[in-house]
C-alpha positions in Angstrom: 3.9 -17.5 9.5 5.8 -21.0 8.9 2.5 -22.4 7.6 -0.8 -21.6 5.5 -3.6 -23.8 4.3 -5.1 -24.2 0.7 -8.6 -22.8 0.9 -9.5 -25.2 -2.3 -7.5 -28.3 -1.0 -7.5 -28.0 2.5 -3.6 -29.0 2.4 -1.5 -27.2 5.2 2.1 -26.0 3.6 5.1 -25.6 5.4 6.7 -22.7 3.8 9.9 -24.6 3.0 7.8 -27.5 1.6 5.7 -24.8 -0.4 8.7 -23.1 -1.8 10.1 -26.7 -3.0 7.2 -27.2 -5.2 7.3 -27.0 -9.1 6.7 -23.6 -10.0 3.8 -24.3 -12.3 1.8 -25.9 -9.1 3.0 -23.4 -6.2 1.4 -20.5 -8.6 -1.7 -22.3 -8.8 -1.9 -22.7 -5.4 -0.7 -18.8 -4.1 -4.0 -17.4 -4.3 -5.5 -20.4 -2.5 -3.6 -19.4 0.4 -5.0 -18.5 4.0 -4.1 -18.1 7.5 -4.1 -21.7 9.2 -5.9 -19.8 12.7 -7.8 -17.2 11.0 -8.7 -17.6 7.5 -7.5 -14.6 6.1 -5.9 -14.4 2.6 -2.3 -15.1 3.3 0.5 -14.8 0.4 4.2 -16.4 0.3 7.2 -14.7 0.5 9.9 -16.6 -1.1 13.6 -17.0 0.5 15.8 -13.9 0.4 18.9 -13.4 -1.6 20.0 -12.4 1.6 19.5 -15.7 3.4 16.1 -14.8 5.0 14.1 -17.8 5.3 10.5 -18.7 3.0 8.1 -17.4 5.0 4.0 -16.9 4.8 2.1 -13.5 5.8 -1.2 -12.2 6.1 -2.4 -8.7 6.4 -4.8 -7.7 7.6 -5.4 -11.0 9.9 -9.0 -11.3 11.3 -9.6 -9.9 14.7 -8.0 -11.6 17.9 -6.2 -13.8 15.5 -3.6 -15.5 17.3 -1.1 -15.5 14.6 -1.3 -11.8 14.0 1.7 -9.5 15.0 0.9 -6.7 17.0 2.8 -3.2 16.9 2.4 0.2 18.9 0.7 3.2 17.6 4.3 4.6 16.7 5.2 1.9 14.7 7.1 -0.3 17.2 9.2 2.7 18.3 10.0 4.2 15.3 10.8 8.0 15.5 8.9 10.6 14.6 10.1 12.3 11.2 8.6 16.1 10.3 5.7 14.8 8.4 4.6 12.7 11.8 4.9 16.2 13.2 3.4 18.1 10.8 0.3 15.8 10.9 0.2 16.7 14.9 0.1 20.3 14.0 -1.2 20.4 10.6 -5.2 20.8 9.2 -4.4 19.9 5.2 -2.5 18.1 3.3 -2.1 18.0 -0.5 -0.9 15.0 -1.7 2.0 15.0 -4.1 3.2 12.4 -6.9 6.1 10.3 -6.4 7.9 12.3 -9.3 10.8 12.7 -6.9 12.4 12.6 -3.3 13.1 16.4 -3.0 9.6 18.2 -2.3 9.6 21.7 -1.6 9.3 23.7 1.7 6.9 26.8 1.1 6.0 29.4 4.3 4.4 32.3 3.0 6.9 32.7 -0.1 6.2 30.2 -2.8 9.9 30.5 -4.1 11.6 28.7 -1.3 14.5 26.5 -1.3 13.9 23.2 -2.0 14.3 20.5 0.8 14.8 16.9 1.1 12.7 16.7 4.0 9.3 15.0 2.5 7.2 18.0 3.3 6.2 21.5 2.4 4.1 24.1 4.1 2.1 27.1 3.6 -0.6 28.7 4.9 -4.5 30.5 3.7 -6.6 32.1 5.4 -9.5 30.9 7.0 -12.2 33.4 8.7 -9.9 35.3 11.3 -7.4 32.2 11.7 -4.7 30.5 9.4 -5.2 27.0 7.8 -1.7 25.3 8.1 -1.3 23.8 4.3 1.3 21.0 3.9 2.4 18.8 1.4 2.8 14.8 1.7 3.9 12.3 -1.0 2.0 9.1 -1.7 4.8 7.2 -0.2 4.7 9.5 2.9 1.3 8.6 3.0 1.6 5.2 2.9 4.1 5.0 5.8 1.2 6.7 7.7 -1.5 4.5 7.2 1.1 1.6 7.5 2.1 2.4 11.2 -0.7 4.8 12.6 -4.0 3.7 13.4 -5.2 6.8 14.5 -4.2 8.4 11.2 -6.2 5.8 9.1 -9.5 7.2 11.1 -8.6 10.7 11.5 -10.4 13.7 10.2 -7.3 15.0 8.8 -8.4 16.7 5.3 -6.4 15.4 2.1 -6.3 17.5 -1.1 -6.8 14.5 -3.8 -5.1 14.8 -7.4 -8.3 16.7 -8.8 -8.3 19.2 -6.0 -11.3 17.6 -4.6 -10.9 17.4 -0.4 -11.4 14.4 1.3 -10.8 13.2 4.9 -8.3 10.7 5.7 -10.9 8.2 6.9 -12.8 8.7 3.9 -10.2 9.2 1.2 -7.7 6.7 1.6 -9.6 3.2 1.3 -8.7 -0.5 2.4 -9.2 -3.0 0.1 -10.8 -4.7 2.2 -13.6 -1.8 3.0 -14.3 -1.5 -0.1 -18.4 -0.5 -1.1 -20.3 -0.6 -4.2 -20.0 3.4 -3.5 -16.6 3.3 -4.2 -16.8 2.4 -8.2 -15.4 5.1 -10.2 -14.2 7.3 -7.4 -11.3 8.7 -6.8 -9.7 7.5 -3.5 -6.4 6.3 -2.5 -6.7 2.6 -1.9 -4.1 0.8 0.1 -3.5 -2.6 0.8 -1.2 -5.7 0.0 -0.1 -7.3 -2.6 -0.6 -11.0 -2.4 1.6 -12.0 -5.2 2.1 -10.8 -9.0 1.6 -13.1 -12.1 3.3 -11.7 -15.4 0.6 -10.3 -18.3 0.3 -11.2 -21.7 2.2 -8.4 -23.9 4.4 -7.3 -20.4 3.2 -5.6 -17.5 1.4 -7.8 -14.8 -1.5 -8.8 -12.8 -1.4 -7.9 -9.4 -3.4 -9.7 -6.9 -4.6 -8.2 -3.8 -6.9 -10.9 -2.3 -9.9 -12.8 -2.7 -13.0 -11.2 -4.0 -10.4 -7.7 -3.6 -9.5 -5.6 -6.7 -6.7 -6.6 -9.1 -3.9 -3.9 -10.0 -3.2 -4.0 -13.9 0.1 -2.6 -14.7 1.7 -1.8 -18.1 5.4 -3.0 -18.8 6.7 0.8 -18.4 5.3 1.6 -15.6 6.1 -1.7 -14.0 9.9 -1.1 -14.9 9.8 2.6 -12.8 7.7 1.0 -10.6 10.1 -1.9 -9.4 13.0 0.7 -10.1 11.8 3.1 -7.7 10.9 0.8 -5.0 14.5 -1.1 -5.2 13.8 -4.3 -6.5 14.9 -6.6 -8.8 12.6 -8.8 -9.8 8.4 -9.1 -10.5 8.1 -11.5 -7.4 9.8 -9.2 -5.0 6.3 -7.4 -4.8 5.0 -10.1 -2.9 3.6 -9.2 0.6 4.4 -5.4 -0.1 2.1 -2.7 1.1 0.7 -0.3 -1.5 -1.1 2.9 -2.0 -2.4 4.2 -5.2 -4.4 7.2 -5.8 -7.0 6.3 -8.7 -10.4 5.5 -9.5 -12.1 1.8 -8.8 -13.2 0.4 -12.1 -15.1 -2.6 -13.0 -15.5 -4.8 -15.6 -18.6 -6.1 -18.0 -18.6 -9.0 -15.6 -18.1 -7.1 -12.1 -14.9 -7.9 -11.4 -13.0 -4.8 -9.7 -9.9 -3.6 -10.8 -7.1 -0.6 -10.6 -5.5 0.5 -13.5 -1.9 1.7 -13.6 -1.1 3.3 -17.0 0.7 6.6 -17.0 -0.4 7.5 -13.2 2.1 5.6 -11.9 3.4 8.3 -10.2 0.6 8.1 -7.8 1.1 4.7 -6.8 3.6 4.0 -3.9 5.2 0.6 -2.6 6.8 -0.6 1.2 8.6 -3.9 0.4 7.9 -6.8 2.7 11.1 -6.2 4.4 10.3 -2.7 5.5 7.0 -4.4 7.3 8.2 -7.7 8.5 7.0 -7.4 12.2 3.5 -6.5 10.7 2.8 -10.0 9.5 
């Protein structure tokens, strides 16, 4: 988007004009930005080091917004990878943390050689048949949630970090769908980081939208997250999709938040540039 509106002042900003504001004024206005067409929460993306112009975005736009971008069910023609094929054939997925890129491959043999293809498979009995159980990292899960609308609503079973089982539909909660029943529940929460803000003592507050939970992350975990995501600066998180397995918490005054402490392995980021067309 080339323009965004401030919900508090009513002013409409061109992206380049917004970029030229003094840093203090720009930071104060960032959390008030909305789409000029549908009023959905918007975010600002500064000019990239590769020369990409500054712009605004909104994820998700409201229904029938004329400024929303559209993508096909396969993510605009992105080729199916092995995980996509497993989703078509698999019954159960164990969600793995993002400790490393190499994920084991197992078929009946738990000592099988490691593979870098990003999945693992084993079979367990269920009645007379076999259940195909595969593993999927949080990063791969986020990719499916972003790219595949049918997957988001599917009854595919996920094994969570505490060994409980949830369907994708109930276990993966977009921030716009959070309800009171999710308080203190272990789920995969996902959405868009609108903008980060440094936290006193190190770390950051990651704003995810008006009325949505704030993500609180400490310094050591923030450094790890940026390195894994290929980012150099805190502001590179703006406009990124994220997924995090954790529990939704609430402050004494009723504000919801997600806390990243030693569980940074259970969080994944898709930088804005990976999904620029979905904007």
